[in-house]
Each structure stands twice: as C-alpha cells, then as structure tokens.
PDB file as gemmi writes it, atoms N, CA and C in Angstrom:
CRYST1    1.000    1.000    1.000  90.00  90.00  90.00 P 1                      
ATOM      1  N   MET A   1     -17.916  -6.033 -13.264  1.00  0.00           N  
ATOM      2  CA  MET A   1     -16.527  -6.460 -13.436  1.00  0.00           C  
ATOM      3  C   MET A   1     -15.655  -5.718 -12.431  1.00  0.00           C  
ATOM      4  N   PRO A   2     -14.834  -6.426 -11.642  1.00  0.00           N  
ATOM      5  CA  PRO A   2     -13.986  -5.761 -10.645  1.00  0.00           C  
ATOM      6  C   PRO A   2     -12.895  -4.940 -11.304  1.00  0.00           C  
ATOM      7  N   ALA A   3     -12.464  -3.907 -10.589  1.00  0.00           N  
ATOM      8  CA  ALA A   3     -11.381  -3.067 -11.089  1.00  0.00           C  
ATOM      9  C   ALA A   3     -10.088  -3.873 -11.128  1.00  0.00           C  
ATOM     10  N   PRO A   4      -9.261  -3.631 -12.144  1.00  0.00           N  
ATOM     11  CA  PRO A   4      -7.988  -4.360 -12.210  1.00  0.00           C  
ATOM     12  C   PRO A   4      -7.072  -3.960 -11.063  1.00  0.00           C  
ATOM     13  N   SER A   5      -6.214  -4.892 -10.662  1.00  0.00           N  
ATOM     14  CA  SER A   5      -5.297  -4.587  -9.560  1.00  0.00           C  
ATOM     15  C   SER A   5      -4.113  -3.779 -10.074  1.00  0.00           C  
ATOM     16  N   ALA A   6      -3.496  -3.060  -9.159  1.00  0.00           N  
ATOM     17  CA  ALA A   6      -2.313  -2.252  -9.443  1.00  0.00           C  
ATOM     18  C   ALA A   6      -1.425  -2.334  -8.222  1.00  0.00           C  
ATOM     19  N   SER A   7      -0.212  -1.819  -8.331  1.00  0.00           N  
ATOM     20  CA  SER A   7       0.636  -1.786  -7.149  1.00  0.00           C  
ATOM     21  C   SER A   7       0.359  -0.491  -6.388  1.00  0.00           C  
ATOM     22  N   LEU A   8       0.610  -0.520  -5.102  1.00  0.00           N  
ATOM     23  CA  LEU A   8       0.300   0.602  -4.217  1.00  0.00           C  
ATOM     24  C   LEU A   8       0.977   1.883  -4.657  1.00  0.00           C  
ATOM     25  N   ASP A   9       2.155   1.813  -5.248  1.00  0.00           N  
ATOM     26  CA  ASP A   9       2.874   3.029  -5.641  1.00  0.00           C  
ATOM     27  C   ASP A   9       2.172   3.795  -6.759  1.00  0.00           C  
ATOM     28  N   THR A  10       1.185   3.192  -7.436  1.00  0.00           N  
ATOM     29  CA  THR A  10       0.478   3.867  -8.526  1.00  0.00           C  
ATOM     30  C   THR A  10      -0.758   4.632  -8.051  1.00  0.00           C  
ATOM     31  N   ILE A  11      -1.155   4.472  -6.797  1.00  0.00           N  
ATOM     32  CA  ILE A  11      -2.341   5.143  -6.269  1.00  0.00           C  
ATOM     33  C   ILE A  11      -1.999   6.603  -5.969  1.00  0.00           C  
ATOM     34  N   ALA A  12      -2.791   7.509  -6.486  1.00  0.00           N  
ATOM     35  CA  ALA A  12      -2.529   8.941  -6.320  1.00  0.00           C  
ATOM     36  C   ALA A  12      -2.812   9.394  -4.890  1.00  0.00           C  
ATOM     37  N   VAL A  13      -2.134  10.462  -4.502  1.00  0.00           N  
ATOM     38  CA  VAL A  13      -2.338  11.052  -3.178  1.00  0.00           C  
ATOM     39  C   VAL A  13      -3.802  11.454  -3.035  1.00  0.00           C  
ATOM     40  N   GLY A  14      -4.393  11.108  -1.896  1.00  0.00           N  
ATOM     41  CA  GLY A  14      -5.782  11.423  -1.618  1.00  0.00           C  
ATOM     42  C   GLY A  14      -6.749  10.308  -1.983  1.00  0.00           C  
ATOM     43  N   ASN A  15      -6.292   9.328  -2.746  1.00  0.00           N  
ATOM     44  CA  ASN A  15      -7.161   8.234  -3.161  1.00  0.00           C  
ATOM     45  C   ASN A  15      -7.084   7.062  -2.196  1.00  0.00           C  
ATOM     46  N   ALA A  16      -8.139   6.268  -2.198  1.00  0.00           N  
ATOM     47  CA  ALA A  16      -8.229   5.094  -1.332  1.00  0.00           C  
ATOM     48  C   ALA A  16      -8.073   3.832  -2.161  1.00  0.00           C  
ATOM     49  N   ALA A  17      -7.688   2.759  -1.490  1.00  0.00           N  
ATOM     50  CA  ALA A  17      -7.512   1.464  -2.146  1.00  0.00           C  
ATOM     51  C   ALA A  17      -7.723   0.363  -1.117  1.00  0.00           C  
ATOM     52  N   ARG A  18      -7.819  -0.867  -1.619  1.00  0.00           N  
ATOM     53  CA  ARG A  18      -7.949  -2.039  -0.751  1.00  0.00           C  
ATOM     54  C   ARG A  18      -6.837  -3.004  -1.111  1.00  0.00           C  
ATOM     55  N   VAL A  19      -6.144  -3.519  -0.111  1.00  0.00           N  
ATOM     56  CA  VAL A  19      -5.027  -4.436  -0.320  1.00  0.00           C  
ATOM     57  C   VAL A  19      -5.555  -5.782  -0.811  1.00  0.00           C  
ATOM     58  N   LEU A  20      -4.931  -6.298  -1.871  1.00  0.00           N  
ATOM     59  CA  LEU A  20      -5.278  -7.611  -2.402  1.00  0.00           C  
ATOM     60  C   LEU A  20      -4.258  -8.666  -2.002  1.00  0.00           C  
ATOM     61  N   ASP A  21      -2.964  -8.311  -2.068  1.00  0.00           N  
ATOM     62  CA  ASP A  21      -1.917  -9.303  -1.827  1.00  0.00           C  
ATOM     63  C   ASP A  21      -0.587  -8.603  -1.605  1.00  0.00           C  
ATOM     64  N   ILE A  22       0.326  -9.306  -0.954  1.00  0.00           N  
ATOM     65  CA  ILE A  22       1.707  -8.869  -0.790  1.00  0.00           C  
ATOM     66  C   ILE A  22       2.572  -9.871  -1.535  1.00  0.00           C  
ATOM     67  N   ALA A  23       3.397  -9.391  -2.464  1.00  0.00           N  
ATOM     68  CA  ALA A  23       4.243 -10.281  -3.259  1.00  0.00           C  
ATOM     69  C   ALA A  23       5.437 -10.760  -2.440  1.00  0.00           C  
ATOM     70  N   GLY A  24       5.729 -12.046  -2.546  1.00  0.00           N  
ATOM     71  CA  GLY A  24       6.902 -12.617  -1.900  1.00  0.00           C  
ATOM     72  C   GLY A  24       6.602 -13.240  -0.554  1.00  0.00           C  
ATOM     73  N   ASP A  25       7.606 -13.931  -0.036  1.00  0.00           N  
ATOM     74  CA  ASP A  25       7.490 -14.555   1.282  1.00  0.00           C  
ATOM     75  C   ASP A  25       8.770 -14.350   2.092  1.00  0.00           C  
ATOM     76  N   ASP A  26       9.485 -13.275   1.780  1.00  0.00           N  
ATOM     77  CA  ASP A  26      10.718 -12.970   2.488  1.00  0.00           C  
ATOM     78  C   ASP A  26      10.431 -12.074   3.699  1.00  0.00           C  
ATOM     79  N   ALA A  27      11.471 -11.613   4.350  1.00  0.00           N  
ATOM     80  CA  ALA A  27      11.325 -10.808   5.562  1.00  0.00           C  
ATOM     81  C   ALA A  27      10.584  -9.497   5.308  1.00  0.00           C  
ATOM     82  N   VAL A  28      10.794  -8.889   4.146  1.00  0.00           N  
ATOM     83  CA  VAL A  28      10.116  -7.628   3.840  1.00  0.00           C  
ATOM     84  C   VAL A  28       8.610  -7.855   3.715  1.00  0.00           C  
ATOM     85  N   ALA A  29       8.209  -8.903   3.018  1.00  0.00           N  
ATOM     86  CA  ALA A  29       6.781  -9.212   2.862  1.00  0.00           C  
ATOM     87  C   ALA A  29       6.136  -9.496   4.218  1.00  0.00           C  
ATOM     88  N   ILE A  30       6.822 -10.233   5.041  1.00  0.00           N  
ATOM     89  CA  ILE A  30       6.288 -10.545   6.369  1.00  0.00           C  
ATOM     90  C   ILE A  30       6.162  -9.270   7.202  1.00  0.00           C  
ATOM     91  N   ARG A  31       7.144  -8.399   7.110  1.00  0.00           N  
ATOM     92  CA  ARG A  31       7.097  -7.142   7.868  1.00  0.00           C  
ATOM     93  C   ARG A  31       5.937  -6.266   7.402  1.00  0.00           C  
ATOM     94  N   LEU A  32       5.675  -6.207   6.103  1.00  0.00           N  
ATOM     95  CA  LEU A  32       4.536  -5.439   5.593  1.00  0.00           C  
ATOM     96  C   LEU A  32       3.223  -5.987   6.162  1.00  0.00           C  
ATOM     97  N   LEU A  33       3.115  -7.301   6.228  1.00  0.00           N  
ATOM     98  CA  LEU A  33       1.925  -7.919   6.813  1.00  0.00           C  
ATOM     99  C   LEU A  33       1.810  -7.574   8.297  1.00  0.00           C  
ATOM    100  N   GLU A  34       2.929  -7.608   9.003  1.00  0.00           N  
ATOM    101  CA  GLU A  34       2.936  -7.279  10.435  1.00  0.00           C  
ATOM    102  C   GLU A  34       2.542  -5.826  10.688  1.00  0.00           C  
ATOM    103  N   MET A  35       2.836  -4.943   9.735  1.00  0.00           N  
ATOM    104  CA  MET A  35       2.497  -3.533   9.883  1.00  0.00           C  
ATOM    105  C   MET A  35       1.038  -3.260   9.542  1.00  0.00           C  
ATOM    106  N   GLY A  36       0.296  -4.291   9.159  1.00  0.00           N  
ATOM    107  CA  GLY A  36      -1.134  -4.129   8.930  1.00  0.00           C  
ATOM    108  C   GLY A  36      -1.575  -4.149   7.490  1.00  0.00           C  
ATOM    109  N   LEU A  37      -0.661  -4.298   6.556  1.00  0.00           N  
ATOM    110  CA  LEU A  37      -1.023  -4.352   5.143  1.00  0.00           C  
ATOM    111  C   LEU A  37      -1.437  -5.783   4.776  1.00  0.00           C  
ATOM    112  N   THR A  38      -2.578  -6.183   5.285  1.00  0.00           N  
ATOM    113  CA  THR A  38      -3.087  -7.528   5.042  1.00  0.00           C  
ATOM    114  C   THR A  38      -4.194  -7.486   4.001  1.00  0.00           C  
ATOM    115  N   PRO A  39      -4.408  -8.574   3.274  1.00  0.00           N  
ATOM    116  CA  PRO A  39      -5.465  -8.598   2.263  1.00  0.00           C  
ATOM    117  C   PRO A  39      -6.821  -8.201   2.848  1.00  0.00           C  
ATOM    118  N   GLY A  40      -7.495  -7.305   2.128  1.00  0.00           N  
ATOM    119  CA  GLY A  40      -8.818  -6.845   2.536  1.00  0.00           C  
ATOM    120  C   GLY A  40      -8.827  -5.512   3.266  1.00  0.00           C  
ATOM    121  N   VAL A  41      -7.680  -5.074   3.785  1.00  0.00           N  
ATOM    122  CA  VAL A  41      -7.655  -3.823   4.545  1.00  0.00           C  
ATOM    123  C   VAL A  41      -7.734  -2.623   3.591  1.00  0.00           C  
ATOM    124  N   GLY A  42      -8.510  -1.630   3.998  1.00  0.00           N  
ATOM    125  CA  GLY A  42      -8.605  -0.397   3.231  1.00  0.00           C  
ATOM    126  C   GLY A  42      -7.557   0.602   3.686  1.00  0.00           C  
ATOM    127  N   LEU A  43      -7.113   1.441   2.769  1.00  0.00           N  
ATOM    128  CA  LEU A  43      -6.117   2.454   3.098  1.00  0.00           C  
ATOM    129  C   LEU A  43      -6.323   3.673   2.232  1.00  0.00           C  
ATOM    130  N   ARG A  44      -5.678   4.763   2.627  1.00  0.00           N  
ATOM    131  CA  ARG A  44      -5.685   6.000   1.848  1.00  0.00           C  
ATOM    132  C   ARG A  44      -4.246   6.491   1.758  1.00  0.00           C  
ATOM    133  N   VAL A  45      -3.861   6.965   0.575  1.00  0.00           N  
ATOM    134  CA  VAL A  45      -2.529   7.539   0.390  1.00  0.00           C  
ATOM    135  C   VAL A  45      -2.617   9.008   0.795  1.00  0.00           C  
ATOM    136  N   LEU A  46      -1.895   9.365   1.862  1.00  0.00           N  
ATOM    137  CA  LEU A  46      -1.935  10.731   2.393  1.00  0.00           C  
ATOM    138  C   LEU A  46      -0.906  11.635   1.745  1.00  0.00           C  
ATOM    139  N   GLY A  47       0.215  11.078   1.337  1.00  0.00           N  
ATOM    140  CA  GLY A  47       1.252  11.912   0.734  1.00  0.00           C  
ATOM    141  C   GLY A  47       2.428  11.087   0.270  1.00  0.00           C  
ATOM    142  N   ARG A  48       3.292  11.770  -0.452  1.00  0.00           N  
ATOM    143  CA  ARG A  48       4.548  11.151  -0.875  1.00  0.00           C  
ATOM    144  C   ARG A  48       5.613  12.231  -0.955  1.00  0.00           C  
ATOM    145  N   ALA A  49       6.830  11.852  -0.691  1.00  0.00           N  
ATOM    146  CA  ALA A  49       7.942  12.795  -0.717  1.00  0.00           C  
ATOM    147  C   ALA A  49       8.161  13.285  -2.153  1.00  0.00           C  
ATOM    148  N   PRO A  50       8.901  14.381  -2.325  1.00  0.00           N  
ATOM    149  CA  PRO A  50       9.077  14.965  -3.658  1.00  0.00           C  
ATOM    150  C   PRO A  50       9.555  14.000  -4.741  1.00  0.00           C  
ATOM    151  N   PHE A  51      10.408  13.061  -4.419  1.00  0.00           N  
ATOM    152  CA  PHE A  51      10.875  12.110  -5.420  1.00  0.00           C  
ATOM    153  C   PHE A  51      10.133  10.786  -5.336  1.00  0.00           C  
ATOM    154  N   GLY A  52       8.989  10.774  -4.638  1.00  0.00           N  
ATOM    155  CA  GLY A  52       8.136   9.597  -4.572  1.00  0.00           C  
ATOM    156  C   GLY A  52       8.470   8.601  -3.487  1.00  0.00           C  
ATOM    157  N   ASP A  53       9.423   8.917  -2.643  1.00  0.00           N  
ATOM    158  CA  ASP A  53       9.866   7.958  -1.630  1.00  0.00           C  
ATOM    159  C   ASP A  53      10.141   8.690  -0.328  1.00  0.00           C  
ATOM    160  N   PRO A  54       9.499   8.413   0.765  1.00  0.00           N  
ATOM    161  CA  PRO A  54       8.527   7.353   1.018  1.00  0.00           C  
ATOM    162  C   PRO A  54       7.090   7.815   0.754  1.00  0.00           C  
ATOM    163  N   LEU A  55       6.159   6.873   0.880  1.00  0.00           N  
ATOM    164  CA  LEU A  55       4.727   7.141   0.788  1.00  0.00           C  
ATOM    165  C   LEU A  55       4.163   7.139   2.202  1.00  0.00           C  
ATOM    166  N   GLU A  56       3.224   8.040   2.454  1.00  0.00           N  
ATOM    167  CA  GLU A  56       2.550   8.066   3.751  1.00  0.00           C  
ATOM    168  C   GLU A  56       1.130   7.547   3.553  1.00  0.00           C  
ATOM    169  N   LEU A  57       0.777   6.538   4.345  1.00  0.00           N  
ATOM    170  CA  LEU A  57      -0.525   5.886   4.238  1.00  0.00           C  
ATOM    171  C   LEU A  57      -1.296   6.039   5.531  1.00  0.00           C  
ATOM    172  N   GLU A  58      -2.618   5.948   5.427  1.00  0.00           N  
ATOM    173  CA  GLU A  58      -3.463   5.854   6.604  1.00  0.00           C  
ATOM    174  C   GLU A  58      -4.252   4.559   6.483  1.00  0.00           C  
ATOM    175  N   LEU A  59      -4.107   3.692   7.487  1.00  0.00           N  
ATOM    176  CA  LEU A  59      -4.833   2.434   7.516  1.00  0.00           C  
ATOM    177  C   LEU A  59      -5.038   2.024   8.958  1.00  0.00           C  
ATOM    178  N   ARG A  60      -6.128   1.339   9.213  1.00  0.00           N  
ATOM    179  CA  ARG A  60      -6.427   0.822  10.559  1.00  0.00           C  
ATOM    180  C   ARG A  60      -6.330   1.883  11.665  1.00  0.00           C  
ATOM    181  N   GLY A  61      -6.587   3.154  11.319  1.00  0.00           N  
ATOM    182  CA  GLY A  61      -6.580   4.209  12.314  1.00  0.00           C  
ATOM    183  C   GLY A  61      -5.211   4.781  12.642  1.00  0.00           C  
ATOM    184  N   TYR A  62      -4.182   4.447  11.874  1.00  0.00           N  
ATOM    185  CA  TYR A  62      -2.863   5.030  12.124  1.00  0.00           C  
ATOM    186  C   TYR A  62      -2.188   5.364  10.807  1.00  0.00           C  
ATOM    187  N   ARG A  63      -1.084   6.096  10.896  1.00  0.00           N  
ATOM    188  CA  ARG A  63      -0.311   6.481   9.711  1.00  0.00           C  
ATOM    189  C   ARG A  63       0.929   5.617   9.603  1.00  0.00           C  
ATOM    190  N   LEU A  64       1.261   5.279   8.370  1.00  0.00           N  
ATOM    191  CA  LEU A  64       2.398   4.402   8.099  1.00  0.00           C  
ATOM    192  C   LEU A  64       3.160   4.960   6.915  1.00  0.00           C  
ATOM    193  N   SER A  65       4.470   5.016   7.014  1.00  0.00           N  
ATOM    194  CA  SER A  65       5.319   5.404   5.890  1.00  0.00           C  
ATOM    195  C   SER A  65       6.087   4.189   5.420  1.00  0.00           C  
ATOM    196  N   ILE A  66       6.052   3.965   4.105  1.00  0.00           N  
ATOM    197  CA  ILE A  66       6.816   2.854   3.527  1.00  0.00           C  
ATOM    198  C   ILE A  66       7.575   3.346   2.300  1.00  0.00           C  
ATOM    199  N   ARG A  67       8.635   2.637   1.973  1.00  0.00           N  
ATOM    200  CA  ARG A  67       9.436   2.966   0.804  1.00  0.00           C  
ATOM    201  C   ARG A  67       8.682   2.596  -0.470  1.00  0.00           C  
ATOM    202  N   ARG A  68       9.046   3.264  -1.547  1.00  0.00           N  
ATOM    203  CA  ARG A  68       8.422   2.977  -2.844  1.00  0.00           C  
ATOM    204  C   ARG A  68       8.683   1.531  -3.259  1.00  0.00           C  
ATOM    205  N   ALA A  69       9.877   1.012  -2.998  1.00  0.00           N  
ATOM    206  CA  ALA A  69      10.203  -0.377  -3.339  1.00  0.00           C  
ATOM    207  C   ALA A  69       9.287  -1.348  -2.602  1.00  0.00           C  
ATOM    208  N   GLU A  70       8.900  -1.005  -1.385  1.00  0.00           N  
ATOM    209  CA  GLU A  70       7.972  -1.848  -0.634  1.00  0.00           C  
ATOM    210  C   GLU A  70       6.557  -1.710  -1.194  1.00  0.00           C  
ATOM    211  N   ALA A  71       6.171  -0.489  -1.575  1.00  0.00           N  
ATOM    212  CA  ALA A  71       4.841  -0.243  -2.140  1.00  0.00           C  
ATOM    213  C   ALA A  71       4.646  -0.997  -3.446  1.00  0.00           C  
ATOM    214  N   LEU A  72       5.716  -1.206  -4.200  1.00  0.00           N  
ATOM    215  CA  LEU A  72       5.636  -1.963  -5.457  1.00  0.00           C  
ATOM    216  C   LEU A  72       5.191  -3.407  -5.221  1.00  0.00           C  
ATOM    217  N   ARG A  73       5.410  -3.918  -4.031  1.00  0.00           N  
ATOM    218  CA  ARG A  73       5.081  -5.311  -3.715  1.00  0.00           C  
ATOM    219  C   ARG A  73       3.653  -5.497  -3.211  1.00  0.00           C  
ATOM    220  N   VAL A  74       2.940  -4.387  -2.997  1.00  0.00           N  
ATOM    221  CA  VAL A  74       1.582  -4.442  -2.463  1.00  0.00           C  
ATOM    222  C   VAL A  74       0.585  -4.292  -3.610  1.00  0.00           C  
ATOM    223  N   ALA A  75      -0.150  -5.367  -3.918  1.00  0.00           N  
ATOM    224  CA  ALA A  75      -1.190  -5.319  -4.951  1.00  0.00           C  
ATOM    225  C   ALA A  75      -2.460  -4.773  -4.330  1.00  0.00           C  
ATOM    226  N   VAL A  76      -3.046  -3.776  -4.978  1.00  0.00           N  
ATOM    227  CA  VAL A  76      -4.257  -3.132  -4.466  1.00  0.00           C  
ATOM    228  C   VAL A  76      -5.276  -2.978  -5.584  1.00  0.00           C  
ATOM    229  N   GLU A  77      -6.508  -2.725  -5.181  1.00  0.00           N  
ATOM    230  CA  GLU A  77      -7.542  -2.309  -6.133  1.00  0.00           C  
ATOM    231  C   GLU A  77      -8.056  -0.963  -5.654  1.00  0.00           C  
ATOM    232  N   PRO A  78      -8.281  -0.027  -6.567  1.00  0.00           N  
ATOM    233  CA  PRO A  78      -8.807   1.269  -6.171  1.00  0.00           C  
ATOM    234  C   PRO A  78     -10.151   1.118  -5.474  1.00  0.00           C  
ATOM    235  N   ALA A  79     -10.386   1.937  -4.461  1.00  0.00           N  
ATOM    236  CA  ALA A  79     -11.653   1.870  -3.719  1.00  0.00           C  
ATOM    237  C   ALA A  79     -12.630   2.902  -4.236  1.00  0.00           C  
TER     238      ALA A  79                                                      
END                                                                             
C-alpha cells in the first residue's frame, strides 16, 4: 500500500519526499513547476526558518527556497 500524500510543509527537516502534484493552475503553480517541482521529482528538506518560512529544499542538484504558503500547494509522498 503506498504512503498517503501530504503537503510539502509537513515534511521534517532532513527527510526526503517525492512530488505528486501541484495544486491550482494560477501563476504561482506554474512558477513552482518552472522551478523544478514537477510530479515524480525527488527532494530533501534541508532547513526552515525559525517561524517555518521559508523552507530550503534540495532537488535536481540545486537548492531552492520557497514560502510555506507555496509548500502547502505541493502534494508529496515521503520517500
């Protein structure tokens, strides 16, 4: 049975996940896709600021920081 999906903001620092989907079809969703958060890509959460915003991710060989509100729109499964 596959692991249930969660939003990216729930993944703990140091853990890995795989992107399942990006919610919405507005400019923010398109920008997340352009930054490499496409379905199937693996990532690792490297850190988060003291109040949880922004999150630092490692994916596709580079580091990316996104806001918590953006991370809420990224459906992932733990890796």
